[in-house]
Wavefront OBJ file of the C-alpha trace (Angstrom):
o trace
v -9.715 -90.265 107.774
v -11.871 -87.479 105.948
v -13.465 -84.017 106.938
v -16.242 -83.696 105.230
v -17.502 -80.144 105.356
v -21.046 -79.036 104.513
v -21.305 -74.906 103.479
v -23.820 -73.059 104.908
v -25.006 -70.107 107.649
v -25.516 -70.578 110.991
v -28.760 -69.889 112.870
v -32.561 -70.929 112.646
v -32.880 -68.173 110.098
v -30.859 -69.602 107.146
v -31.584 -73.226 107.953
v -33.754 -73.760 104.905
v -31.921 -71.782 102.434
v -30.524 -72.663 99.137
v -27.271 -71.610 100.817
v -27.216 -74.440 103.362
v -27.743 -77.737 101.308
v -24.500 -78.059 102.500
v -25.844 -78.195 106.062
v -28.830 -80.151 105.305
v -26.671 -83.288 103.617
v -24.492 -83.417 107.064
v -27.298 -83.705 109.247
v -28.673 -86.403 106.792
v -25.542 -88.058 107.114
v -25.188 -87.874 110.555
v -28.720 -89.402 111.423
v -28.492 -92.467 109.440
v -24.973 -93.293 110.116
v -25.259 -93.042 113.729
v -22.649 -90.209 114.128
v -22.128 -88.745 117.593
v -23.263 -85.365 118.706
v -22.509 -82.229 117.294
v -20.028 -80.285 119.251
v -18.920 -76.859 118.856
v -15.261 -76.695 117.763
v -12.823 -75.212 115.194
v -15.234 -72.505 115.016
v -17.838 -74.721 113.679
v -19.917 -77.461 114.520
v -18.174 -81.269 114.135
v -19.685 -84.747 114.596
v -17.611 -87.791 114.495
v -18.373 -91.353 113.002
v -17.265 -93.685 110.907
v -18.236 -95.873 107.502
v -17.323 -99.310 108.699
v -13.405 -99.364 109.782
v -13.083 -95.596 108.143
v -13.342 -92.582 110.440
v -14.641 -89.138 109.298
v -15.415 -85.756 111.092
v -18.097 -83.831 109.572
v -17.773 -79.920 109.933
v -20.263 -77.532 109.696
v -18.630 -73.958 109.611
v -20.423 -71.338 111.881
v -18.063 -68.543 110.588
v -20.724 -67.394 107.974
v -20.304 -68.455 104.541
v -17.395 -65.869 103.400
v -15.205 -67.110 106.293
v -15.695 -70.574 105.853
v -11.953 -71.155 105.397
v -11.125 -70.378 108.622
v -12.912 -73.213 110.313
v -11.916 -75.699 107.791
v -8.428 -74.749 108.182
v -8.781 -74.913 112.106
v -9.821 -78.671 111.761
v -7.079 -79.409 109.601
v -4.722 -78.326 111.463
v -6.368 -79.881 114.657
v -6.636 -83.641 112.910
v -3.472 -83.148 110.765
v -4.847 -83.381 107.373
v -4.145 -82.207 103.958
v -6.314 -80.655 101.468
v -6.630 -84.145 100.132
v -8.042 -85.492 102.819
v -11.393 -82.871 102.621
v -14.707 -83.001 100.633
v -16.767 -79.789 100.444
v -20.385 -79.854 100.021
v -22.046 -77.034 98.752
v -24.916 -75.365 96.888
v -24.210 -74.519 92.926
v -26.175 -72.251 91.029
v -24.503 -73.431 87.267
v -26.412 -76.716 87.980
v -30.131 -77.817 87.781
v -32.107 -78.359 90.623
v -31.569 -82.066 91.594
v -28.400 -82.236 89.769
v -25.412 -83.487 91.882
v -21.549 -83.389 90.510
v -17.757 -84.132 91.587
v -14.881 -82.377 91.443
v -11.567 -82.032 92.597
v -9.203 -78.464 92.406
v -10.092 -75.648 89.872
v -11.545 -72.413 90.552
v -14.257 -71.458 93.042
v -16.451 -69.537 90.118
v -17.263 -66.967 92.545
v -19.016 -68.865 95.230
v -17.891 -66.618 98.522
v -17.595 -70.295 100.641
v -15.446 -71.524 98.268
v -13.496 -68.500 98.133
v -12.682 -68.324 101.603
v -11.466 -72.228 101.620
v -9.291 -71.462 98.613
v -7.517 -68.757 100.519
v -7.023 -70.640 103.546
v -6.096 -74.422 102.123
v -5.671 -73.994 98.283
v -7.874 -75.306 95.704
v -6.898 -79.248 95.716
v -9.661 -80.673 97.536
v -12.486 -82.640 96.778
v -16.216 -80.954 96.174
v -19.663 -82.173 95.908
v -21.425 -79.366 93.768
v -25.227 -79.652 94.725
v -27.710 -78.264 92.105
v -30.380 -75.553 93.298
v -30.806 -73.732 89.847
v -29.948 -69.991 88.616
v -32.381 -67.138 89.051
v -31.467 -66.174 85.323
v -29.672 -63.092 86.234
v -26.124 -62.754 88.048
v -27.549 -59.443 90.176
v -30.662 -62.205 91.191
v -27.918 -64.236 92.794
v -27.354 -63.377 96.145
v -31.283 -62.994 97.174
v -31.801 -66.588 95.400
v -29.465 -68.399 97.478
v -30.708 -66.671 100.687
v -34.106 -67.772 100.346
v -35.918 -70.763 101.236
v -36.390 -73.812 98.974
v -39.836 -73.577 97.836
v -42.532 -76.237 98.663
v -42.055 -77.342 95.198
v -38.602 -78.312 95.715
v -39.003 -80.550 98.886
v -39.636 -84.214 97.070
v -36.036 -83.579 94.849
v -34.386 -82.171 97.991
v -35.142 -85.073 99.703
v -34.265 -87.391 97.189
v -30.940 -85.513 96.946
v -30.524 -85.537 100.488
v -31.300 -89.261 100.813
v -28.714 -90.298 97.684
v -26.067 -88.034 99.518
v -26.374 -90.209 102.522
v -26.486 -93.636 101.028
v -23.533 -92.949 99.210
v -21.575 -91.111 102.019
v -19.200 -94.257 102.765
v -18.657 -94.412 98.960
v -17.833 -90.738 98.784
v -15.456 -91.088 102.070
v -13.757 -93.855 100.308
v -13.092 -91.742 97.077
v -15.184 -93.589 94.793
v -17.214 -90.677 93.339
v -18.606 -93.348 90.656
v -20.544 -95.095 93.195
v -21.455 -92.393 95.135
v -23.067 -90.250 92.131
v -25.057 -93.763 91.690
v -26.467 -93.914 94.699
v -27.663 -89.983 94.288
v -29.208 -91.351 90.762
v -30.808 -94.371 92.519
v -32.578 -91.814 94.471
v -33.072 -89.012 92.149
v -34.526 -91.287 89.356
v -34.865 -94.779 90.395
v -35.601 -97.204 87.534
v -39.093 -98.141 86.652
v -40.626 -101.119 87.085
v -41.607 -103.597 83.911
v -43.445 -107.063 84.120
v -41.899 -107.464 80.550
v -44.963 -108.359 78.777
v -46.527 -106.878 75.624
v -50.162 -106.187 74.860
v -51.081 -108.823 72.548
v -51.991 -107.244 68.875
v -55.555 -106.975 68.266
v -56.864 -109.809 66.014
v -58.953 -108.604 63.157
v -62.621 -110.210 63.376
v -62.943 -111.694 59.443
v -65.708 -113.815 58.765
v -64.396 -117.501 57.830
v -64.440 -118.357 54.091
v -66.594 -121.254 54.422
v -69.564 -118.904 55.447
v -69.788 -117.278 51.860
v -70.856 -120.518 50.040
v -73.211 -121.818 53.197
v -75.212 -117.877 53.004
v -75.384 -118.847 49.560
v -76.647 -122.234 49.708
v -79.426 -120.798 52.251
v -80.917 -118.674 49.154
v -84.152 -119.960 47.709
v -84.259 -120.491 43.796
v -86.757 -117.584 43.322
v -84.134 -115.351 45.178
v -81.068 -116.769 43.303
v -83.224 -116.013 39.813
v -83.770 -112.684 40.859
v -80.327 -111.619 41.474
v -79.247 -113.067 38.113
v -81.622 -110.343 36.731
v -80.517 -107.377 38.595
l 1 2 3 4 5 6 7 8 9 10 11 12 13 14 15 16 17 18 19 20 21 22 23 24 25 26 27 28 29 30 31 32 33 34 35 36 37 38 39 40 41 42 43 44 45 46 47 48 49 50 51 52 53 54 55 56 57 58 59 60 61 62 63 64 65 66 67 68 69 70 71 72 73 74 75 76 77 78 79 80 81 82 83 84 85 86 87 88 89 90 91 92 93 94 95 96 97 98 99 100 101 102 103 104 105 106 107 108 109 110 111 112 113 114 115 116 117 118 119 120 121 122 123 124 125 126 127 128 129 130 131 132 133 134 135 136 137 138 139 140 141 142 143 144 145 146 147 148 149 150 151 152 153 154 155 156 157 158 159 160 161 162 163 164 165 166 167 168 169 170 171 172 173 174 175 176 177 178 179 180 181 182 183 184 185 186 187 188 189 190 191 192 193 194 195 196 197 198 199 200 201 202 203 204 205 206 207 208 209 210 211 212 213 214 215 216 217 218 219 220 221 222 223 224 225 226 227 228 229
């Protein structure tokens, strides 16, 4: 069984924030894979379901981002899980928009949600880093992640969320290569091609027999005048 956690802040005012891309991803997975209704438990909202025969629980902590670890720890205790059973989806400012990478263990890189999870369960859990871009200066980061995605980002954002849902079963099974491939197929689908090449243009040249024919058509007087030019 896997506990799949999406990070974000509760409430409508935060729903479309960059910081809430983890919540958005879980909403798409729950909808596409027929998971159960969201219920308030473990200081968050959970939705239970299966990928084939594999059971999974989706968790959106409602403690606000900085205390996400409390909710994750409570859910782990209830389901008797280890850190290796946990997958956390979160926004990543160090990746370009639409970039997605997977990671196990390591530091929290200043992300307050991950910092809290580290403090409660340690660092040895799996993560899906969802690129949202960087504002250019570290002082601008808090305001940047707490603003809504602009309309210009809606196309790639939808592609990423669909890709995450497409590959959710592979992610839960631990096959990150297949998961990332599913995302890539949505974000950068292969271009269709007919496999035919445009034919080269044919140079239009007069057939060699045309010159003698034109010469034969000249009158004797024209031929005589041309000899004395």
